[in-house]
TIMI-2910 file (N, C-alpha, C, CB; in pm, 1 decimal, decimal comma, always signed):
<rs>
+----------+----------+----------+----------+----------+----------+----------+----------+----------+----------+----------+----------+------+
!      n_x !      n_y !      n_z !     ca_x !     ca_y !     ca_z !      c_x !      c_y !      c_z !     cb_x !     cb_y !     cb_z ! resn !
+----------+----------+----------+----------+----------+----------+----------+----------+----------+----------+----------+----------+------+
!  +7844,4 !  +2192,9 !  -4425,8 !  +7939,7 !  +2140,1 !  -4520,5 !  +8018,5 !  +2253,4 !  -4587,0 !  +7868,3 !  +2055,3 !  -4625,5 !  Met !
!  +7949,0 !  +2360,9 !  -4621,6 !  +8016,2 !  +2474,5 !  -4685,6 !  +8120,9 !  +2534,6 !  -4592,1 !  +7913,4 !  +2582,2 !  -4726,8 !  Leu !
!  +8086,8 !  +2545,2 !  -4464,9 !  +8180,3 !  +2602,6 !  -4369,2 !  +8306,8 !  +2518,1 !  -4357,1 !  +8113,8 !  +2616,9 !  -4233,0 !  Glu !
!  +8290,2 !  +2386,3 !  -4356,8 !  +8406,0 !  +2296,7 !  -4349,5 !  +8493,6 !  +2314,5 !  -4472,5 !  +8360,8 !  +2149,3 !  -4336,6 !  Ile !
!  +8431,7 !  +2326,2 !  -4588,2 !  +8506,2 !  +2346,8 !  -4712,0 !  +8583,1 !  +2478,1 !  -4707,7 !  +8411,9 !  +2344,8 !  -4832,3 !  Thr !
!  +8520,5 !  +2583,1 !  -4656,7 !  +8587,3 !  +2712,3 !  -4646,2 !  +8707,6 !  +2705,5 !  -4552,4 !  +8489,1 !  +2818,6 !  -4597,8 !  Leu !
!  +8690,5 !  +2640,0 !  -4439,3 !  +8800,6 !  +2629,9 !  -4343,7 !  +8914,7 !  +2546,6 !  -4401,8 !  +8751,6 !  +2568,4 !  -4211,3 !  Val !
!  +8882,4 !  +2434,4 !  -4465,0 !  +8987,0 !  +2351,7 !  -4525,1 !  +9059,1 !  +2426,1 !  -4637,3 !  +8927,2 !  +2221,2 !  -4578,7 !  Leu !
!  +8984,3 !  +2501,8 !  -4716,3 !  +9047,0 !  +2582,6 !  -4821,4 !  +9138,2 !  +2688,6 !  -4764,4 !  +8941,5 !  +2647,9 !  -4907,8 !  Gly !
!  +9094,3 !  +2750,9 !  -4656,5 !  +9177,4 !  +2853,1 !  -4593,0 !  +9304,1 !  +2792,4 !  -4534,7 !  +9098,9 !  +2925,3 !  -4483,6 !  Ala !
!  +9292,1 !  +2675,5 !  -4474,8 !  +9410,4 !  +2608,3 !  -4420,8 !  +9506,6 !  +2566,7 !  -4531,9 !  +9368,8 !  +2485,8 !  -4339,1 !  Leu !
!  +9453,2 !  +2519,5 !  -4643,5 !  +9538,7 !  +2482,7 !  -4756,8 !  +9609,3 !  +2605,5 !  -4812,1 !  +9456,1 !  +2414,4 !  -4867,7 !  Ala !
!  +9537,9 !  +2716,1 !  -4822,1 !  +9600,1 !  +2840,1 !  -4869,6 !  +9708,1 !  +2887,6 !  -4773,1 !  +9494,2 !  +2949,7 !  -4888,0 !  Ala !
!  +9682,1 !  +2872,8 !  -4644,4 !  +9782,6 !  +2911,3 !  -4545,2 !  +9906,1 !  +2823,2 !  -4556,5 !  +9724,5 !  +2902,7 !  -4403,5 !  Ala !
!  +9887,0 !  +2693,7 !  -4577,7 ! +10001,6 !  +2602,8 !  -4593,2 ! +10081,2 !  +2637,2 !  -4718,3 !  +9954,2 !  +2456,3 !  -4599,4 !  Ala !
! +10014,2 !  +2670,5 !  -4825,9 ! +10082,7 !  +2711,3 !  -4948,7 ! +10160,0 !  +2840,8 !  -4926,3 !  +9981,9 !  +2728,7 !  -5064,0 !  Leu !
! +10099,0 !  +2933,3 !  -4855,9 ! +10164,9 !  +3061,3 !  -4829,2 ! +10289,7 !  +3041,8 !  -4743,3 ! +10067,6 !  +3158,1 !  -4759,9 !  Ala !
! +10284,3 !  +2949,1 !  -4648,8 ! +10399,9 !  +2921,2 !  -4564,1 ! +10515,8 !  +2868,5 !  -4648,6 ! +10363,1 !  +2819,8 !  -4453,6 !  Val !
! +10482,3 !  +2788,5 !  -4747,6 ! +10586,2 !  +2728,2 !  -4830,7 ! +10658,8 !  +2830,9 !  -4917,5 ! +10525,9 !  +2620,9 !  -4918,6 !  Ala !
! +10593,3 !  +2940,2 !  -4953,4 ! +10654,3 !  +3035,3 !  -5047,0 ! +10684,1 !  +3172,4 !  -4988,7 ! +10565,9 !  +3052,1 !  -5163,9 !  Val !
! +10641,8 !  +3200,1 !  -4867,1 ! +10656,8 !  +3336,7 !  -4816,5 ! +10733,7 !  +3347,1 !  -4687,0 ! +10523,7 !  +3397,4 !  -4797,4 !  Gly !
! +10780,5 !  +3466,4 !  -4660,8 ! +10845,6 !  +3496,7 !  -4533,4 ! +10737,9 !  +3529,8 !  -4430,5 ! +10947,3 !  +3615,0 !  -4548,3 !  Thr !
! +10769,9 !  +3519,0 !  -4303,9 ! +10669,1 !  +3550,7 !  -4201,4 ! +10611,9 !  +3692,3 !  -4213,4 ! +10729,6 !  +3533,4 !  -4064,1 !  Pro !
! +10696,5 !  +3789,7 !  -4241,4 ! +10648,8 !  +3927,7 !  -4254,1 ! +10556,2 !  +3941,8 !  -4373,8 ! +10767,0 !  +4024,9 !  -4267,1 !  Thr !
! +10592,8 !  +3879,0 !  -4484,7 ! +10508,2 !  +3883,7 !  -4604,5 ! +10374,7 !  +3816,3 !  -4578,4 ! +10578,7 !  +3816,7 !  -4723,5 !  Leu !
! +10377,0 !  +3702,5 !  -4511,3 ! +10252,4 !  +3631,6 !  -4479,8 ! +10162,1 !  +3716,1 !  -4390,8 ! +10282,8 !  +3497,6 !  -4411,3 !  Leu !
! +10219,0 !  +3774,1 !  -4287,7 ! +10138,2 !  +3856,8 !  -4197,4 ! +10079,0 !  +3976,0 !  -4271,4 ! +10222,5 !  +3905,2 !  -4078,5 !  Ala !
! +10158,2 !  +4037,9 !  -4357,4 ! +10109,8 !  +4154,0 !  -4433,3 !  +9999,5 !  +4114,7 !  -4530,6 ! +10225,1 !  +4220,0 !  -4509,5 !  Thr !
! +10020,8 !  +4007,5 !  -4605,4 !  +9918,7 !  +3961,4 !  -4700,2 !  +9792,6 !  +3915,8 !  -4627,8 !  +9973,5 !  +3847,0 !  -4786,5 !  Leu !
!  +9812,1 !  +3849,9 !  -4515,3 !  +9696,1 !  +3806,6 !  -4437,5 !  +9613,3 !  +3922,4 !  -4386,9 !  +9740,2 !  +3722,7 !  -4321,5 !  Gly !
!  +9680,1 !  +4023,2 !  -4333,7 !  +9608,0 !  +4140,2 !  -4283,8 !  +9541,6 !  +4218,4 !  -4397,4 !  +9703,2 !  +4231,3 !  -4206,4 !  Leu !
!  +9607,4 !  +4223,0 !  -4512,6 !  +9547,3 !  +4290,6 !  -4628,7 !  +9421,6 !  +4216,0 !  -4674,5 !  +9649,7 !  +4300,3 !  -4745,6 !  Ala !
!  +9430,3 !  +4083,7 !  -4679,9 !  +9313,8 !  +4003,4 !  -4720,8 !  +9201,4 !  +4016,1 !  -4618,8 !  +9353,1 !  +3854,9 !  -4738,0 !  Thr !
!  +9236,2 !  +4015,1 !  -4493,0 !  +9137,3 !  +4034,2 !  -4387,3 !  +9069,3 !  +4170,1 !  -4400,5 !  +9203,0 !  +4021,1 !  -4249,5 !  Leu !
!  +9146,3 !  +4272,7 !  -4430,1 !  +9089,4 !  +4407,5 !  -4447,3 !  +8995,0 !  +4413,8 !  -4565,4 !  +9200,2 !  +4510,4 !  -4465,3 !  Ser !
!  +9032,9 !  +4351,8 !  -4676,2 !  +8944,5 !  +4348,0 !  -4794,0 !  +8816,2 !  +4273,0 !  -4760,4 !  +9016,0 !  +4281,1 !  -4915,0 !  Val !
!  +8830,1 !  +4162,2 !  -4688,7 !  +8712,4 !  +4085,6 !  -4648,7 !  +8618,4 !  +4165,8 !  -4560,2 !  +8754,6 !  +3959,8 !  -4576,9 !  Gly !
!  +8674,6 !  +4240,3 !  -4466,8 !  +8591,2 !  +4324,6 !  -4380,9 !  +8524,7 !  +4436,8 !  -4460,0 !  +8674,9 !  +4383,6 !  -4267,5 !  Leu !
!  +8601,7 !  +4498,8 !  -4548,7 !  +8546,9 !  +4608,6 !  -4629,8 !  +8435,3 !  +4559,2 !  -4721,6 !  +8658,0 !  +4674,3 !  -4713,3 !  Ala !
!  +8445,5 !  +4435,9 !  -4765,6 !  +8342,6 !  +4379,1 !  -4853,2 !  +8227,7 !  +4320,4 !  -4772,2 !  +8403,1 !  +4271,4 !  -4943,8 !  Leu !
!  +8260,0 !  +4247,4 !  -4668,2 !  +8159,0 !  +4171,9 !  -4595,6 !  +8072,2 !  +4251,2 !  -4500,2 !  +8224,1 !  +4066,6 !  -4521,1 !  Gly !
!  +8128,7 !  +4348,7 !  -4432,9 !  +8050,3 !  +4422,1 !  -4332,1 !  +7936,7 !  +4503,4 !  -4395,5 !  +8142,0 !  +4515,5 !  -4252,0 !  Val !
!  +7964,0 !  +4586,4 !  -4497,4 !  +7851,6 !  +4662,1 !  -4554,6 !  +7748,1 !  +4573,9 !  -4624,7 !  +7904,0 !  +4764,2 !  -4652,6 !  Pro !
!  +7795,4 !  +4471,5 !  -4697,0 !  +7699,3 !  +4385,1 !  -4766,3 !  +7621,3 !  +4300,4 !  -4666,8 !  +7771,3 !  +4294,5 !  -4867,5 !  Thr !
!  +7686,9 !  +4255,0 !  -4560,1 !  +7615,7 !  +4180,6 !  -4456,5 !  +7511,6 !  +4265,7 !  -4387,4 !  +7712,9 !  +4126,5 !  -4354,6 !  Gly !
!  +7546,8 !  +4390,0 !  -4361,2 !  +7450,7 !  +4482,2 !  -4300,2 !  +7330,1 !  +4502,7 !  -4391,6 !  +7517,8 !  +4617,6 !  -4269,5 !  Phe !
!  +7356,3 !  +4525,7 !  -4519,2 !  +7246,5 !  +4550,5 !  -4612,2 !  +7160,0 !  +4426,2 !  -4631,1 !  +7301,1 !  +4597,0 !  -4747,0 !  Trp !
!  +7221,4 !  +4308,4 !  -4630,5 !  +7147,0 !  +4182,3 !  -4637,0 !  +7049,6 !  +4174,4 !  -4519,0 !  +7244,3 !  +4060,2 !  -4636,4 !  Tyr !
!  +7096,7 !  +4206,9 !  -4398,4 !  +7009,6 !  +4200,8 !  -4281,6 !  +6895,9 !  +4302,7 !  -4290,8 !  +7090,6 !  +4224,3 !  -4154,6 !  His !
!  +6925,6 !  +4421,4 !  -4342,5 !  +6821,3 !  +4523,1 !  -4360,0 !  +6714,7 !  +4472,8 !  -4457,7 !  +6882,7 !  +4656,7 !  -4410,9 !  Val !
!  +6759,3 !  +4419,9 !  -4572,7 !  +6663,5 !  +4370,2 !  -4672,0 !  +6583,3 !  +4252,0 !  -4619,0 !  +6736,2 !  +4330,0 !  -4799,7 !  Leu !
!  +6649,2 !  +4161,7 !  -4550,3 !  +6578,5 !  +4046,3 !  -4494,5 !  +6472,6 !  +4091,9 !  -4394,5 !  +6677,5 !  +3949,3 !  -4427,0 !  Leu !
!  +6507,3 !  +4184,9 !  -4309,3 !  +6410,7 !  +4237,4 !  -4213,1 !  +6291,2 !  +4299,4 !  -4285,4 !  +6477,3 !  +4341,4 !  -4121,1 !  Tyr !
!  +6319,0 !  +4378,6 !  -4387,4 !  +6210,4 !  +4442,5 !  -4462,2 !  +6119,4 !  +4339,8 !  -4528,2 !  +6267,4 !  +4536,3 !  -4567,9 !  Arg !
!  +6176,9 !  +4229,1 !  -4572,4 !  +6098,5 !  +4126,8 !  -4641,5 !  +6012,6 !  +4044,1 !  -4546,9 !  +6190,0 !  +4035,6 !  -4718,4 !  Cys !
!  +6062,7 !  +4011,0 !  -4429,0 !  +5990,3 !  +3917,7 !  -4342,4 !  +5922,3 !  +3980,4 !  -4221,8 !  +6083,2 !  +3814,2 !  -4295,0 !  Val !
!  +5953,5 !  +4103,7 !  -4189,4 !  +5898,8 !  +4164,0 !  -4066,9 !  +5746,6 !  +4170,3 !  -4069,1 !  +5955,4 !  +4304,3 !  -4047,7 !  Ala !
!  +5686,3 !  +4190,4 !  -4183,7 !  +5540,5 !  +4197,4 !  -4191,3 !  +5473,1 !  +4061,9 !  -4190,2 !  +5500,1 !  +4270,8 !  -4314,3 !  Gly !
!  +5547,7 !  +3955,5 !  -4212,3 !  +5490,3 !  +3820,7 !  -4222,8 !  +5508,8 !  +3737,1 !  -4097,0 !  +5551,4 !  +3748,4 !  -4339,3 !  Arg !
!  +5618,5 !  +3761,7 !  -4025,7 !  +5658,4 !  +3674,7 !  -3914,6 !  +5693,7 !  +3761,2 !  -3794,4 !  +5778,9 !  +3583,7 !  -3954,5 !  Val !
!  +5665,0 !  +3709,3 !  -3677,1 !  +5707,4 !  +3776,5 !  -3555,0 !  +5855,1 !  +3743,1 !  -3531,7 !  +5618,7 !  +3733,4 !  -3432,2 !  Ser !
!  +5938,3 !  +3846,5 !  -3527,3 !  +6082,7 !  +3827,0 !  -3512,6 !  +6124,7 !  +3841,8 !  -3367,1 !  +6159,8 !  +3926,8 !  -3600,1 !  Leu !
!  +6213,6 !  +3753,2 !  -3324,0 !  +6267,9 !  +3764,9 !  -3189,2 !  +6369,5 !  +3878,9 !  -3187,7 !  +6333,3 !  +3630,6 !  -3142,6 !  Ser !
!  +6403,2 !  +3930,3 !  -3072,3 !  +6502,6 !  +4038,4 !  -3065,9 !  +6640,8 !  +3997,1 !  -3117,4 !  +6515,3 !  +4087,2 !  -2923,4 !  Pro !
!  +6670,5 !  +3868,9 !  -3116,8 !  +6801,0 !  +3820,7 !  -3161,6 !  +6794,3 !  +3752,2 !  -3298,2 !  +6858,4 !  +3724,7 !  -3059,3 !  Leu !
!  +6697,1 !  +3785,1 !  -3380,1 !  +6679,1 !  +3720,2 !  -3510,5 !  +6801,6 !  +3734,2 !  -3598,8 !  +6558,6 !  +3778,2 !  -3581,7 !  Trp !
!  +6875,2 !  +3841,6 !  -3584,2 !  +6987,5 !  +3872,1 !  -3671,7 !  +7108,1 !  +3782,2 !  -3646,0 !  +7027,3 !  +4016,3 !  -3655,0 !  Trp !
!  +7108,8 !  +3708,4 !  -3533,7 !  +7220,3 !  +3618,7 !  -3505,2 !  +7216,7 !  +3492,4 !  -3591,1 !  +7219,8 !  +3580,8 !  -3358,7 !  Leu !
!  +7100,1 !  +3448,1 !  -3630,5 !  +7085,5 !  +3330,6 !  -3717,1 !  +6974,6 !  +3358,2 !  -3819,3 !  +7053,2 !  +3201,5 !  -3632,8 !  Ala !
!  +7001,1 !  +3447,1 !  -3914,7 !  +6895,3 !  +3491,3 !  -4004,9 !  +6859,1 !  +3392,1 !  -4115,6 !  +6935,4 !  +3619,2 !  -4066,7 !  Pro !
!  +6943,3 !  +3295,2 !  -4143,7 !  +6914,8 !  +3206,0 !  -4256,9 !  +6789,0 !  +3122,8 !  -4233,8 !  +7033,4 !  +3113,5 !  -4282,1 !  Ser !
!  +6747,6 !  +3103,9 !  -4110,4 !  +6623,4 !  +3032,4 !  -4083,2 !  +6500,5 !  +3107,0 !  -4131,9 !  +6610,8 !  +3006,2 !  -3936,3 !  Gly !
!  +6515,1 !  +3236,5 !  -4154,1 !  +6402,8 !  +3316,5 !  -4203,1 !  +6385,2 !  +3307,4 !  -4353,6 !  +6421,5 !  +3460,3 !  -4163,7 !  Leu !
!  +6480,1 !  +3247,3 !  -4423,5 !  +6472,4 !  +3239,3 !  -4568,8 !  +6350,1 !  +3160,3 !  -4615,8 !  +6598,8 !  +3176,0 !  -4623,8 !  His !
!  +6301,7 !  +3069,2 !  -4533,5 !  +6185,4 !  +2989,3 !  -4573,6 !  +6059,2 !  +3074,5 !  -4585,0 !  +6162,4 !  +2876,0 !  -4473,6 !  Arg !
!  +6059,6 !  +3193,0 !  -4526,5 !  +5944,2 !  +3282,2 !  -4532,1 !  +5949,9 !  +3378,1 !  -4651,3 !  +5934,3 !  +3361,3 !  -4403,4 !  His !
!  +6053,3 !  +3367,6 !  -4732,3 !  +6070,3 !  +3459,0 !  -4845,2 !  +6001,8 !  +3406,3 !  -4970,0 !  +6218,3 !  +3482,0 !  -4873,1 !  Leu !
!  +5947,6 !  +3497,2 !  -5047,4 !  +5894,3 !  +3461,7 !  -5179,1 !  +6010,9 !  +3450,5 !  -5277,3 !  +5789,2 !  +3567,5 !  -5228,4 !  Thr !
!  +5982,2 !  +3403,3 !  -5396,9 !  +6087,9 !  +3393,7 !  -5498,1 !  +6145,5 !  +3531,4 !  -5530,7 !  +6033,9 !  +3327,6 !  -5626,0 !  Asp !
!  +6059,8 !  +3631,1 !  -5537,4 !  +6106,7 !  +3767,2 !  -5566,3 !  +6196,0 !  +3817,7 !  -5452,1 !  +5986,0 !  +3863,4 !  -5587,4 !  Ala !
!  +6156,8 !  +3788,4 !  -5329,5 !  +6239,6 !  +3827,5 !  -5214,4 !  +6374,4 !  +3756,7 !  -5217,8 !  +6166,9 !  +3795,9 !  -5082,2 !  Asp !
!  +6372,1 !  +3628,5 !  -5252,4 !  +6497,3 !  +3551,7 !  -5261,9 !  +6592,0 !  +3616,1 !  -5362,6 !  +6468,7 !  +3405,1 !  -5302,2 !  Gln !
!  +6538,9 !  +3650,8 !  -5480,1 !  +6622,4 !  +3715,1 !  -5582,8 !  +6675,3 !  +3849,4 !  -5535,2 !  +6543,0 !  +3733,9 !  -5712,4 !  Arg !
!  +6600,7 !  +3915,9 !  -5451,3 !  +6640,3 !  +4048,1 !  -5400,9 !  +6755,8 !  +4039,2 !  -5301,1 !  +6520,9 !  +4117,1 !  -5335,2 !  Arg !
!  +6753,7 !  +3939,0 !  -5214,1 !  +6857,1 !  +3932,2 !  -5110,8 !  +6974,3 !  +3841,0 !  -5146,4 !  +6796,2 !  +3885,6 !  -4982,7 !  Ile !
!  +6955,8 !  +3750,8 !  -5241,9 !  +7060,3 !  +3652,9 !  -5273,0 !  +7195,9 !  +3714,4 !  -5305,5 !  +7016,6 !  +3568,9 !  -5387,8 !  Arg !
!  +7205,9 !  +3819,7 !  -5388,4 !  +7338,7 !  +3875,6 !  -5416,8 !  +7408,3 !  +3927,5 !  -5291,1 !  +7326,9 !  +3988,2 !  -5518,4 !  Pro !
!  +7334,2 !  +3991,6 !  -5203,4 !  +7393,5 !  +4046,5 !  -5081,0 !  +7437,0 !  +3934,5 !  -4986,7 !  +7293,6 !  +4139,9 !  -5009,7 !  Trp !
!  +7359,3 !  +3827,7 !  -4983,9 !  +7391,9 !  +3710,8 !  -4901,4 !  +7522,7 !  +3647,0 !  -4950,4 !  +7275,7 !  +3606,7 !  -4905,2 !  Tyr !
!  +7535,9 !  +3631,9 !  -5079,4 !  +7654,5 !  +3567,4 !  -5136,4 !  +7778,8 !  +3656,0 !  -5125,2 !  +7629,4 !  +3532,1 !  -5282,8 !  Arg !
!  +7763,5 !  +3784,4 !  -5153,7 !  +7879,1 !  +3874,1 !  -5144,7 !  +7925,9 !  +3883,8 !  -4999,4 !  +7844,1 !  +4015,1 !  -5200,2 !  Ile !
!  +7832,2 !  +3888,0 !  -4906,3 !  +7869,2 !  +3886,8 !  -4764,7 !  +7943,1 !  +3759,0 !  -4727,3 !  +7745,1 !  +3902,3 !  -4677,4 !  Gly !
!  +7901,7 !  +3646,1 !  -4785,8 !  +7970,3 !  +3519,7 !  -4762,4 !  +8112,0 !  +3519,7 !  -4817,0 !  +7892,6 !  +3406,8 !  -4823,8 !  Gly !
!  +8131,3 !  +3581,7 !  -4932,0 !  +8266,4 !  +3593,7 !  -4988,4 !  +8353,1 !  +3679,3 !  -4896,0 !  +8261,7 !  +3655,5 !  -5131,7 !  Val !
!  +8297,2 !  +3787,9 !  -4845,3 !  +8370,7 !  +3871,3 !  -4750,8 !  +8409,0 !  +3793,4 !  -4626,3 !  +8288,3 !  +3993,1 !  -4712,4 !  Gly !
!  +8317,7 !  +3710,9 !  -4576,9 !  +8345,6 !  +3627,8 !  -4459,8 !  +8457,9 !  +3528,9 !  -4489,8 !  +8218,8 !  +3552,6 !  -4415,4 !  Phe !
!  +8453,8 !  +3466,6 !  -4606,8 !  +8558,5 !  +3371,0 !  -4644,4 !  +8694,5 !  +3440,0 !  -4654,9 !  +8523,5 !  +3302,8 !  -4777,9 !  Ala !
!  +8696,7 !  +3561,1 !  -4709,5 !  +8822,4 !  +3636,0 !  -4716,2 !  +8874,2 !  +3670,0 !  -4577,0 !  +8803,7 !  +3764,2 !  -4797,5 !  Leu !
!  +8784,3 !  +3701,4 !  -4485,7 !  +8824,6 !  +3728,1 !  -4347,2 !  +8887,2 !  +3604,2 !  -4284,5 !  +8703,9 !  +3774,4 !  -4263,5 !  Cys !
!  +8826,1 !  +3488,8 !  -4306,0 !  +8882,6 !  +3364,7 !  -4253,4 !  +9021,1 !  +3338,9 !  -4311,3 !  +8790,0 !  +3246,7 !  -4283,9 !  Leu !
!  +9030,8 !  +3346,7 !  -4441,6 !  +9157,7 !  +3320,8 !  -4508,4 !  +9264,7 !  +3418,6 !  -4462,2 !  +9140,7 !  +3329,0 !  -4659,7 !  Leu !
!  +9233,0 !  +3545,8 !  -4462,9 !  +9329,6 !  +3646,9 !  -4421,6 !  +9371,0 !  +3632,3 !  -4277,0 !  +9273,2 !  +3783,7 !  -4443,6 !  Gly !
!  +9275,8 !  +3602,8 !  -4190,9 !  +9307,5 !  +3585,0 !  -4050,1 !  +9398,9 !  +3466,3 !  -4026,5 !  +9181,1 !  +3568,5 !  -3970,6 !  Gly !
!  +9370,9 !  +3356,8 !  -4093,8 !  +9454,9 !  +3237,1 !  -4076,7 !  +9595,6 !  +3262,9 !  -4129,5 !  +9392,2 !  +3115,2 !  -4149,3 !  Ile !
!  +9606,4 !  +3324,1 !  -4246,8 !  +9738,4 !  +3352,2 !  -4303,5 !  +9815,3 !  +3449,2 !  -4215,0 !  +9725,2 !  +3409,3 !  -4445,6 !  Val !
!  +9749,6 !  +3551,3 !  -4162,9 !  +9816,8 !  +3647,4 !  -4074,0 !  +9864,5 !  +3579,6 !  -3945,6 !  +9722,2 !  +3764,3 !  -4039,7 !  Ala !
!  +9781,3 !  +3495,4 !  -3887,6 !  +9820,7 !  +3424,6 !  -3765,5 !  +9940,1 !  +3333,1 !  -3792,2 !  +9702,5 !  +3342,8 !  -3710,0 !  Ile !
!  +9934,8 !  +3261,2 !  -3904,2 ! +10046,6 !  +3172,7 !  -3939,2 ! +10174,3 !  +3254,2 !  -3956,8 ! +10015,3 !  +3093,0 !  -4068,5 !  Val !
! +10165,2 !  +3366,9 !  -4025,8 ! +10282,8 !  +3451,7 !  -4045,5 ! +10338,0 !  +3502,9 !  -3914,5 ! +10249,1 !  +3568,4 !  -4135,3 !  Gly !
! +10249,4 !  +3544,8 !  -3824,7 ! +10295,3 !  +3595,7 !  -3695,4 ! +10356,3 !  +3485,3 !  -3609,6 ! +10179,7 !  +3661,2 !  -3620,6 !  Leu !
! +10299,8 !  +3365,7 !  -3614,5 ! +10355,4 !  +3254,2 !  -3538,1 ! +10489,9 !  +3208,9 !  -3592,8 ! +10258,6 !  +3137,7 !  -3537,9 !  Leu !
! +10504,9 !  +3211,5 !  -3724,2 ! +10633,5 !  +3174,6 !  -3784,3 ! +10741,6 !  +3277,0 !  -3754,3 ! +10618,6 !  +3158,8 !  -3934,7 !  Leu !
! +10703,2 !  +3400,7 !  -3733,6 ! +10799,9 !  +3505,7 !  -3705,5 ! +10849,9 !  +3507,1 !  -3562,8 ! +10740,8 !  +3636,9 !  -3736,9 !  Gly !
! +10790,7 !  +3428,2 !  -3477,9 ! +10831,9 !  +3425,2 !  -3335,7 ! +10962,2 !  +3357,2 !  -3315,5 ! +10728,9 !  +3357,3 !  -3251,9 !  Arg !
+----------+----------+----------+----------+----------+----------+----------+----------+----------+----------+----------+----------+------+
</rs>
């Protein structure tokens, strides 16, 4: 449900941007937002995965591809572990949302400029 909300919000923002901006401005703003999202999301996402691994590796046998769908491991966390990783999980999610928004706006700007 959260993912659908994020995509719909990004599409609404892209539609608003189309109404008020030129294609070049949209592409530039989209790429800037995408860059901010990557700069925020990649390091925090990496650190979230490191902390999650440290918290659950001693309790559960991890598959080699555990990092592709790590949220299933949250059930093995204690309350203290949850408090430890929650900020990194949320900030990484914000970075991901910015990447979606920026990518959609940049694509719309580039398509309008054709």
